[in-house]
N, C-alpha and C positions, 0 to 999 in steps of 0.2 A: 504494500500500499504506499502511496505517496504521503510524504509528511505534509501536514496541513498547518497553515499559520493558526495562531490561537483564536483569531476572530472568525474562522470558518467553523460552523457547527457540524461536528462529525456525523450527527444524524441526518442533516441535510444532505451532506456529501454522500453518505451511504445510500440515501434514497435516490440521489442523482445516479450514482453507479449502477444501482439495481434497475433504474429506468433505461439506461444505455443497454444493459444485458437484455431487458425485455424487448428492446427494439432490434436486437441482434446487430448493434453497432459495435464494431471493435473498439475497445478502450484500452490500448496498450499503456505500459508505464510511461512512454514518451508523450502520449496523448494526454494522460492524466497530468503530467508535469506542465504541459502547455495550457491546460485549462486552469490549473492552480496560479500560474504565472499571470494569466489574464485576470483572474479573480484578485490577485494582489495588486495589479494596475487599477482595477475598478476601486479597490479600497483606498489606494493611495490618492485617487482622484476624488475621493469623498462619497463614493457610492457604497451602497449596502451590498457587500459581496454575497451574503446569504440570501438576499432578496434576488439577486441576479441569478444565482445557482438554482433556486427555487423556481424561477421563471423559465430558466432553460430546461429544467426537467419537467415542467408541467405539460408540455406538449404530448399529445398522443401520437403513437406511430402512425405514420401515413400508410394508407392502403396503396398497394401497387396498381398501377394502371392496367386495365384489361386489354389495351391496344395491342 
């Protein structure tokens, strides 16, 4: 597991990771690191990193086109 800054709620992070798994989206250690880095930037810019993470994980998996 990627090390999380203290201001990121581990429960919200776990829910985000589970959502990624449910969507069958690869979430490699490098991808996790990139997400955490983006959340750190949001936090440094004055945004709520947990709210951003919740919003990112709130989407439902898209259905594939039948075309």
